[in-house]
C-alpha positions as CSV (number, residue, x, y, z in Angstrom):
1,M,26.1,19.3,13.3
2,Q,26.4,17.3,10.0
3,R,24.7,17.7,6.5
4,E,23.6,15.7,4.3
5,Q,25.9,15.9,1.0
6,I,24.0,15.1,-2.4
7,S,25.7,14.3,-5.3
8,V,23.8,14.8,-9.1
9,F,23.8,11.4,-9.1
10,D,22.2,11.4,-6.0
11,I,19.5,13.5,-7.9
12,F,19.4,11.1,-11.1
13,K,20.1,7.2,-11.0
14,I,19.5,5.1,-13.5
15,G,17.3,2.2,-12.7
16,V,13.8,0.3,-13.5
17,G,10.4,1.4,-13.2
18,P,7.8,1.5,-12.0
19,S,9.2,3.7,-8.6
20,S,11.9,5.1,-7.2
21,S,10.9,4.7,-3.5
22,H,8.6,1.6,-4.2
23,T,11.2,-0.1,-6.4
24,L,14.6,1.2,-7.1
25,G,14.8,1.8,-3.0
26,P,13.6,-1.7,-2.0
27,W,15.8,-3.4,-4.4
28,R,18.6,-1.6,-3.4
29,A,17.6,-2.3,0.4
30,A,17.5,-5.5,-0.6
31,Q,20.9,-5.6,-1.8
32,R,22.2,-3.8,1.3
33,F,21.1,-6.7,3.7
34,I,22.5,-9.7,1.7
35,A,25.7,-7.2,1.6
36,T,25.5,-7.6,5.1
37,L,25.2,-11.3,5.4
38,V,28.0,-11.1,2.8
39,Q,30.4,-9.1,5.2
40,N,29.3,-11.0,8.6
41,E,29.9,-14.7,6.1
42,Q,26.6,-15.2,7.4
43,L,25.6,-15.6,3.6
44,T,25.9,-19.7,3.0
45,Q,24.0,-20.2,6.4
46,V,20.7,-18.6,5.8
47,E,18.0,-20.9,5.7
48,Q,15.3,-18.9,5.1
49,V,14.6,-15.4,4.8
50,K,10.8,-13.7,5.9
51,I,10.7,-10.0,4.2
52,L,8.3,-7.8,5.8
53,L,6.8,-5.2,3.8
54,Y,5.1,-1.2,6.4
55,G,2.5,1.3,5.6
56,S,3.1,2.4,2.0
57,L,5.1,0.0,0.4
58,A,2.3,-3.2,1.8
59,K,-0.4,-0.9,0.2
60,T,0.6,0.1,-3.0
61,G,4.0,-2.5,-3.1
62,K,2.5,-4.9,-5.5
63,G,1.3,-2.3,-7.9
64,H,5.0,-1.0,-7.8
65,G,6.7,-4.0,-8.3
66,T,8.1,-3.8,-4.7
67,D,7.7,-7.7,-4.3
68,I,9.7,-8.1,-8.0
69,A,12.4,-5.7,-7.0
70,I,13.5,-6.7,-3.5
71,L,12.8,-10.3,-5.1
72,L,15.4,-9.2,-7.7
73,G,17.9,-7.4,-5.1
74,M,17.7,-10.4,-3.0
75,T,19.4,-12.9,-6.2
76,G,22.2,-10.2,-6.3
77,A,20.8,-8.4,-9.9
78,D,21.4,-4.4,-9.8
79,P,19.1,-2.5,-11.5
80,V,21.4,-0.4,-13.7
81,T,22.4,-3.7,-15.7
82,F,20.0,-5.8,-14.8
83,D,18.4,-6.8,-18.7
84,V,14.5,-5.8,-17.7
85,N,13.8,-8.2,-20.6
86,A,14.4,-11.2,-18.3
87,I,12.7,-10.2,-15.2
88,D,9.1,-12.2,-15.6
89,S,10.9,-15.0,-16.2
90,T,12.9,-14.7,-13.5
91,I,10.3,-13.6,-10.9
92,E,8.1,-16.7,-12.3
93,G,11.4,-19.0,-12.2
94,I,11.2,-17.9,-8.6
95,K,7.8,-18.7,-7.5
96,Q,7.8,-22.3,-9.4
97,Q,10.1,-23.9,-8.4
98,Q,9.8,-21.8,-4.5
99,Q,13.9,-21.4,-4.5
100,L,15.4,-18.2,-4.3
101,R,19.7,-18.2,-5.1
102,L,21.1,-15.3,-2.8
103,N,23.7,-13.1,-4.1
104,G,23.2,-15.9,-7.5
105,L,25.6,-18.3,-5.0
106,H,23.1,-19.8,-2.4
107,N,19.5,-21.6,-2.7
108,I,16.9,-21.2,0.2
109,H,13.5,-22.8,-0.1
110,F,11.1,-19.3,-0.5
111,D,7.5,-19.3,-0.4
112,F,6.3,-16.3,-2.4
113,D,3.0,-16.3,-0.5
114,D,4.2,-16.8,3.1
115,D,7.9,-15.8,3.0
116,L,7.1,-11.9,1.5
117,I,4.4,-10.8,4.3
118,F,2.3,-7.7,3.3
119,L,1.5,-5.7,6.6
120,F,-1.1,-3.5,5.0
121,Q,-2.7,-1.9,8.9
122,E,0.9,-1.3,10.3
123,S,3.5,1.3,9.5
124,L,6.7,1.9,11.4
125,P,7.1,5.8,12.6
126,F,10.7,6.9,11.1
127,H,8.7,6.8,7.3
128,P,5.6,5.1,5.8
129,N,7.9,3.1,2.9
130,A,10.1,0.4,5.8
131,V,11.1,-3.0,4.8
132,T,12.5,-5.2,7.5
133,F,14.6,-8.4,5.7
134,Q,14.9,-11.4,8.1
135,A,17.4,-14.1,7.8
136,F,17.1,-17.6,9.7
137,L,20.6,-19.4,9.9
138,N,21.9,-22.9,10.9
139,T,23.4,-22.0,13.4
140,G,19.7,-20.7,15.0
141,K,20.4,-17.4,15.0
142,A,18.6,-14.8,13.3
143,V,20.0,-11.4,11.1
144,S,17.2,-9.0,10.6
145,E,17.7,-5.2,9.3
146,T,14.9,-2.9,9.1
147,Y,15.5,-0.1,5.6
148,Y,13.0,3.2,5.1
149,S,13.1,4.0,1.2
150,I,12.7,7.5,2.0
151,G,12.2,8.8,-2.1
152,G,14.2,8.9,-4.7
153,G,16.2,5.5,-4.4
154,F,17.0,7.1,-1.1
155,V,17.4,4.1,1.6
156,V,18.5,4.4,5.0
157,K,19.2,1.6,7.6
158,E,17.2,2.0,11.1
159,G,19.6,3.8,13.0
160,E,20.2,6.1,10.5
161,D,19.5,9.7,9.0
162,G,20.8,9.7,6.0
163,T,23.9,11.7,6.9
164,E,26.4,8.7,6.2
165,K,27.5,9.4,3.7
166,E,31.3,10.2,3.7
167,Q,31.8,13.9,4.1
168,V,34.1,15.7,1.3
169,E,34.6,19.1,1.3
170,L,32.9,21.1,-0.6
171,P,34.1,24.6,-2.2
172,F,30.3,25.8,-2.2
173,P,28.2,23.9,0.3
174,V,24.2,24.5,0.1
175,E,21.5,23.7,2.1
176,R,19.4,26.8,1.0
177,A,18.5,28.2,-2.1
178,D,19.5,31.0,-0.5
179,D,23.0,29.7,0.2
180,L,23.1,28.8,-3.5
181,L,22.7,32.0,-4.6
182,H,25.1,33.5,-1.9
183,W,27.8,31.8,-3.6
184,C,26.3,32.8,-7.2
185,K,26.3,36.2,-6.6
186,T,30.2,35.9,-5.2
187,T,31.4,34.3,-7.5
188,G,29.9,35.1,-10.7
189,L,29.3,31.3,-11.6
190,K,26.0,30.1,-12.6
191,V,23.9,27.3,-11.1
192,S,25.2,24.2,-13.0
193,E,28.7,25.5,-12.5
194,V,28.4,25.8,-8.3
195,V,27.4,22.5,-9.0
196,M,30.4,20.8,-11.1
197,E,32.7,22.9,-8.7
198,N,31.2,20.9,-6.0
199,E,31.1,17.6,-8.2
200,T,35.2,17.6,-7.7
201,A,35.5,16.9,-4.6
202,W,34.0,13.5,-5.2
203,R,35.3,13.2,-8.8
204,E,37.5,14.1,-11.6
205,E,35.3,16.6,-13.8
206,E,35.8,14.4,-17.0
207,E,34.4,11.6,-14.8
208,T,31.3,13.7,-13.8
209,R,30.8,15.0,-17.7
210,K,31.2,11.5,-18.6
211,G,28.6,9.9,-16.3
212,I,25.9,12.7,-16.7
213,L,26.4,11.8,-20.3
214,Q,25.6,8.2,-19.5
215,H,22.5,9.2,-17.7
216,F,21.3,11.6,-20.7
217,H,21.5,9.0,-23.1
218,V,19.5,6.7,-20.8
219,M,16.7,9.3,-20.7
220,K,16.8,9.7,-24.6
221,D,17.0,5.7,-25.5
222,C,13.8,6.2,-22.9
223,T,11.6,8.2,-25.1
224,F,12.7,7.3,-28.3
225,R,11.8,3.4,-27.4
226,G,8.5,4.5,-25.5
227,C,7.5,6.7,-29.0
228,H,8.1,3.5,-30.8
229,T,6.2,1.1,-28.1
230,T,2.6,-0.2,-28.6
231,G,0.4,-1.9,-26.5
232,F,-1.0,-2.1,-23.2
233,L,0.8,-1.5,-19.3
234,P,0.8,-4.4,-17.0
235,G,-1.0,-4.4,-14.0
236,G,-5.0,-4.9,-15.2
237,L,-5.9,-1.6,-16.0
238,N,-5.9,-2.3,-19.0
239,V,-4.1,1.2,-20.0
240,G,-3.5,1.3,-23.4
241,R,0.3,3.1,-24.6
242,R,-0.4,6.4,-26.3
243,A,2.9,8.0,-27.4
244,A,3.7,5.5,-30.2
245,A,0.0,6.7,-31.9
246,L,1.3,10.3,-31.3
247,N,4.2,10.3,-32.3
248,K,3.7,8.4,-36.1
249,R,0.9,10.8,-36.2
250,L,2.7,14.2,-35.3
251,I,6.1,12.9,-37.6
252,G,4.0,12.3,-40.5
253,D,5.8,11.0,-43.5
254,Q,9.3,12.5,-42.7
255,P,11.8,9.7,-43.0
256,Y,14.3,8.8,-39.8
257,H,16.1,5.8,-38.5
258,D,17.9,6.6,-35.4
259,Y,17.3,9.2,-32.6
260,K,19.3,12.1,-34.4
261,T,17.3,11.9,-37.6
262,W,14.1,11.7,-35.3
263,M,14.9,15.1,-33.7
264,M,16.1,16.2,-36.7
265,A,12.6,15.5,-38.4
266,I,10.8,16.7,-35.1
267,R,12.5,19.9,-35.2
268,N,11.4,20.0,-39.1
269,G,8.2,20.1,-38.7
270,G,7.6,23.8,-37.3
271,Q,7.0,25.9,-34.3
272,N,3.6,25.5,-34.7
273,F,2.5,25.9,-30.6
274,N,-0.3,23.0,-30.3
275,Y,2.9,21.2,-32.1
276,I,5.5,21.9,-30.0
277,L,2.2,22.0,-26.8
278,D,2.0,17.8,-28.2
279,W,5.5,16.7,-29.0
280,V,6.0,17.7,-25.2
281,S,3.5,16.0,-23.7
282,C,4.6,12.5,-26.3
283,F,8.0,12.9,-24.7
284,A,6.4,12.5,-21.1
285,L,3.9,10.2,-22.2
286,A,6.6,7.9,-24.1
287,V,9.3,7.6,-20.0
288,N,6.2,7.3,-17.9
289,E,4.8,4.7,-20.4
290,E,8.3,2.3,-20.0
291,Y,9.0,3.1,-16.7
292,A,5.1,1.6,-15.9
293,S,6.3,-1.5,-18.0
294,F,9.7,-2.0,-16.1
295,G,11.8,-0.3,-18.5
296,R,15.1,0.9,-17.6
297,V,14.5,5.1,-16.3
298,V,16.7,7.8,-14.6
299,T,15.0,8.5,-11.4
300,A,14.6,12.5,-11.9
301,P,14.6,12.8,-9.2
302,T,11.9,9.6,-8.8
303,N,10.6,7.7,-11.2
304,G,6.7,8.5,-10.8
305,A,8.1,11.8,-12.2
306,A,10.7,10.3,-14.6
307,G,8.9,12.0,-17.9
308,V,9.0,15.9,-16.8
309,I,13.1,16.7,-16.7
310,P,13.5,14.3,-20.4
311,A,10.3,15.9,-22.3
312,V,11.7,19.0,-21.1
313,L,14.9,18.4,-22.2
314,Q,13.6,17.0,-25.4
315,Y,11.7,20.1,-25.9
316,Y,15.5,22.2,-25.5
317,I,17.1,19.9,-28.1
318,A,14.8,19.9,-30.8
319,F,12.7,23.5,-30.8
320,C,15.7,25.1,-29.1
321,D,18.3,23.8,-31.2
322,G,19.7,22.5,-28.1
323,Y,21.3,19.0,-28.8
324,N,25.0,19.4,-27.4
325,D,26.6,18.1,-24.6
326,D,27.7,20.7,-22.8
327,K,24.2,22.4,-22.9
328,I,22.8,19.1,-22.0
329,I,26.0,19.0,-18.8
330,Q,24.3,22.7,-17.9
331,F,20.7,21.6,-18.1
332,I,21.3,18.3,-15.7
333,A,23.2,19.8,-13.5
334,C,21.5,22.7,-12.6
335,A,18.4,20.7,-12.5
336,S,20.3,18.1,-9.5
337,E,20.9,21.2,-7.6
338,I,17.1,22.3,-7.0
339,G,16.0,18.7,-6.4
340,S,18.8,18.5,-3.9
341,I,17.3,21.4,-2.1
342,F,13.5,20.4,-2.1
343,K,15.1,17.4,-0.2
344,K,17.2,18.8,2.1
345,G,14.5,21.5,3.0
346,A,11.4,19.1,2.7
347,T,10.8,15.8,0.9
348,I,10.9,14.2,-2.2
349,S,8.7,11.3,-1.6
350,A,5.4,10.9,-2.4
351,A,5.0,9.2,1.1
352,M,5.7,12.0,2.7
353,G,4.6,14.3,0.8
354,G,1.9,13.3,-1.9
355,C,2.5,14.2,-5.2
356,Q,3.6,17.5,-4.7
357,A,7.1,16.1,-3.7
358,E,7.2,14.0,-7.3
359,I,6.3,16.0,-10.1
360,G,6.0,19.3,-8.3
361,V,10.0,19.0,-7.6
362,S,10.7,17.2,-10.9
363,S,8.8,20.3,-12.9
364,A,10.2,22.6,-10.3
365,M,13.7,21.4,-11.9
366,A,13.2,21.1,-15.4
367,A,12.2,25.1,-15.2
368,A,15.2,26.4,-13.3
369,A,17.3,23.7,-15.8
370,L,15.2,25.7,-18.9
371,T,15.7,28.8,-17.4
372,E,19.6,28.6,-17.5
373,V,20.4,26.9,-20.9
374,M,18.1,29.8,-22.1
375,G,20.2,32.3,-21.1
376,G,18.6,33.3,-17.3
377,S,20.0,35.2,-14.4
378,Q,21.2,33.2,-11.5
379,R,17.9,34.8,-9.7
380,Q,15.5,33.9,-13.1
381,V,16.7,30.7,-12.2
382,L,15.5,30.5,-8.7
383,M,12.7,32.6,-9.7
384,A,11.3,29.7,-12.4
385,A,11.7,27.1,-10.0
386,E,9.6,28.6,-7.3
387,I,7.1,29.6,-9.6
388,A,6.8,25.7,-11.0
389,M,6.3,24.5,-7.6
390,E,4.0,27.0,-6.1
391,H,1.4,25.3,-8.7
392,H,2.2,22.2,-7.3
393,L,1.7,22.9,-3.9
394,G,-1.1,20.8,-2.3
395,M,-0.7,18.1,-5.0
396,T,-2.0,14.8,-3.5
397,C,-0.8,11.1,-4.7
398,D,-3.4,8.6,-5.4
399,P,-2.4,6.1,-8.0
400,I,-5.5,4.2,-8.9
401,G,-4.9,0.4,-8.1
402,G,-1.7,0.7,-6.6
403,L,-0.5,1.5,-9.7
404,V,2.4,4.4,-11.1
405,Q,-0.1,5.1,-14.2
406,V,-3.5,6.6,-13.6
407,P,-3.0,9.6,-12.6
408,C,0.8,9.4,-12.6
409,I,1.4,9.0,-16.3
410,E,-0.3,12.4,-17.5
411,R,0.7,14.5,-14.1
412,N,4.2,13.8,-16.2
413,T,3.1,15.8,-18.9
414,M,1.3,18.8,-17.5
415,G,4.8,19.4,-14.9
416,A,6.4,19.6,-18.0
417,I,4.7,22.3,-19.3
418,K,4.4,23.8,-16.3
419,A,8.3,23.8,-16.4
420,I,7.9,25.4,-19.6
421,T,5.6,27.8,-18.5
422,A,7.9,28.5,-15.6
423,S,10.7,29.0,-17.0
424,Q,8.7,31.5,-19.8
425,L,7.5,33.4,-16.8
426,A,10.9,34.0,-15.2
427,L,12.9,34.8,-18.4
428,Q,10.2,37.2,-19.0
429,S,9.7,38.7,-15.0
430,N,12.6,41.0,-13.0
431,P,13.2,38.7,-10.1
432,D,13.7,42.2,-7.8
433,K,10.1,42.1,-8.0
434,A,9.2,38.4,-6.6
435,K,6.8,38.5,-3.7
436,V,7.8,34.7,-3.1
437,S,10.9,33.2,-2.6
438,L,11.9,29.5,-3.2
439,D,12.7,29.3,0.0
440,A,9.6,29.8,1.1
441,V,7.8,27.4,-1.0
442,V,10.4,25.0,-0.2
443,N,9.0,25.8,3.7
444,T,5.4,25.4,2.5
445,M,5.8,22.5,1.0
446,W,7.1,20.1,4.0
447,E,4.3,22.0,5.9
448,T,1.4,21.3,3.5
449,A,3.1,18.0,3.1
450,I,2.7,17.6,7.2
451,D,-0.4,18.5,6.9
452,M,-1.5,16.2,4.5
453,N,-4.2,13.5,5.4
454,S,-1.9,10.3,5.4
455,K,-4.9,8.9,2.4
456,Y,-3.2,10.8,-0.2
457,K,0.5,9.9,0.5
458,E,0.9,6.9,-2.0
459,T,-1.6,4.6,0.0
460,S,-4.7,4.5,-2.4
461,D,-6.9,4.9,0.3
462,G,-8.2,8.1,-1.3
463,G,-8.8,10.2,-3.8
464,L,-9.4,9.1,-6.9
465,A,-7.9,5.4,-6.4
466,T,-11.1,5.0,-4.4
467,N,-13.4,6.8,-6.7
468,I,-12.7,5.5,-9.7
469,P,-13.5,1.7,-10.3
470,I,-10.6,0.1,-11.6
471,S,-12.9,-1.6,-14.4
472,L,-13.1,1.7,-15.7
473,P,-10.9,2.1,-19.0
474,E,-8.8,5.0,-18.8
475,C,-10.3,8.3,-19.6
């Protein structure tokens, strides 16, 4: 049986907020559809396109920027490199001119209201996040493809099952946490070292290290930018940004001029518990306020949970003297393996599993990574991941107004703090006495996801989304 092989760069992706499954995934799906037209030499034959959004993509698509992402993907823009400051003007131009330039080459008439269709009451069986692209050609033929955005920016085409990626010979194949522990015990390797060995099946180690550090630079730039940007988040809820004010209050009169001196200034503030707690929250708020504003972020493992891992990593850098390339690579590599175990054994899609699949998984990833860089054993690393997820089980996804803002942003602060607590518990515990394994909690999470009512799975049909009038200010 062919197994899914997941790289560190599958779990961590550079992209644009606010959502990995509703923004980045549909963006990638649009790019794939355009690539099909190009490959079949049909792009210049297109006269009209229709885009059909189903299930969760329809119900919360506008709040998550699905329509915007798809149109940018159709133009040939790439989420890794596209200037996020040009998003509004690009979309406004499409609307006003009623013109869509496919792949940046071929203009067609496009009516934003008629050609982009939200099917609120329809859902496709494979996954709640579905989009169908239809291209009508001047030859009288039509091309249609359906894609599913299955979480974390992963996309599968109708008829695929997610294992179509070219298979490589991994030195240490891992499906479950027990597999990972087996390799760690038989080789003596840390979790991050197992990951780095497996990555060599795809590329040279130096290329992997360079790529991981590139992702880290996006994380730190996003955090720094979010801590220095004021105003309100887009979308109509009038949620005010808080990270900049919190940063200013905490930093006081200590001078700094860039990220490195900012970290030094934060570290000079001391080790008071409340001070550290406030900074962890500030880091998470900063990232999440950026993704809510269509900023560039790292999906970790999703955009909705993108603030947890950077917050815990910044905590390690600022308060545990962790500003070291080797340690940062170790942190991110270890975290990626935990994320891949959850994706293989359960889900990282809130539309499938509620918010436990996003904040819960990111918290488990961060807890494991922090435990390893703090000197924990391989079993303590897995124990930390288990503890973090155990206390997110059953968390629903109920975004108010379909926006990745309330309660999503604050949940990232809680996920980060839980990750640090889980790591501390694991480091002070004997894994031999643990009652729950990581594999057991992965299975439990998946069973909980299956049992969870669909209205709590990123539809805004239940929970806070239906109990809080969107006219109220954020509490």
